[in-house]
N, C-alpha and C positions, 0 to 999 in steps of 0.2 A: 712748723707749718700747724696751721689751725684748720679745724675741720667741724662740723657740726655734730655733737656729741649726743648718744641716747639720753644721757643723763648728765648734769652737772659733775658727777664723779667719776664719768667714763673717761679715764686718762690713759687706755691702753694704747701700746704702740700698734703703728700701722705702716704697712708696707708702701712706699712711693714709686718704687723702680723694680724692673726684674719681672718676670713672667709669672711666678708663684706668689699669690697672695697680695698682688698689686690690689690696693684700694681702689674701687670703680671710680670714686669722685676724681682722684689724681688720673687715672687713664683718661677720663673725659677732658680734664684740664689740659694735659699735655696734647691730647689731640686737637683741642682747639686752639691753643698756644704752645708751637714746639719749641721754643726757646724764649729766653728773655730779650726783650726787644733792646734793651741799652747793651746786650753782649750775645751776638748771636752765633760766636763762633767757638768759645771756650767751654770745655765742659768741667775739668778739674785740672788744676794746676798740677798735681803729682797723681800719676796713675795707681800709686799704691793705695791712694783712699778708694779706688771702684772695687766695691765688694759685692756686687750683684751682677747676674748676667740674664740675658743679654745686655750689652750697653747700646742705648741709642742717644743722639743728641738732645732729643726731647726730654731725656730723663731729667730729674730735678738734681742739681749737681751739688748741693751742699745745704746746711742749714741755712735760714734767713732768705730763702728765695722766696717771692711773693706774688700771689696772684690777686689782681683785682676783678672784682665780679660787678659786673652793670646791674641797673635796676630790674631789668627784664630776668636777671639770673644767667646771662650768657659772660662768659670771661671775657674780659676788656683788655687787659694787659698782664703781661708776666714781667717781673724785674728779677734781675740778678742779685745775688747775695750781696754785692758791693754797692748797689744801688742805694743811695740815702733815702731812707724811709720818708723823711721831710720832704723830698721832692716828689712823692706821689700826690701832695696836696693838690697840686693844679688839675691832674686827671681826676680825682674825686671830686673837686668842684665842677667839672665840665660833666660827670655824671650825675651830678645833683641838680645842675641845671637841666639836662635832658629829663630827668625824672618829675620834674615840677610842672 
């Protein structure tokens, strides 16, 4: 996950899920886009990987989940970890047309 850092060297870990210390950016993103549009049902393939509590379907399920933000700063689409990044291109082009 990428996020806007306070400085170029701010690489500290942040919490994406769970009630304690969840970063407000991800709270907002998950509220606006509660699940990946390409996979609305699955969260984790193996429950042993769920290491936070409470667990919700809106939680970021694994590394490489992606959020696309529109030109006005609103979340546009959320993609699962298995969604090929190259396939986000049409959505990016669509948002660029709207921004012009």
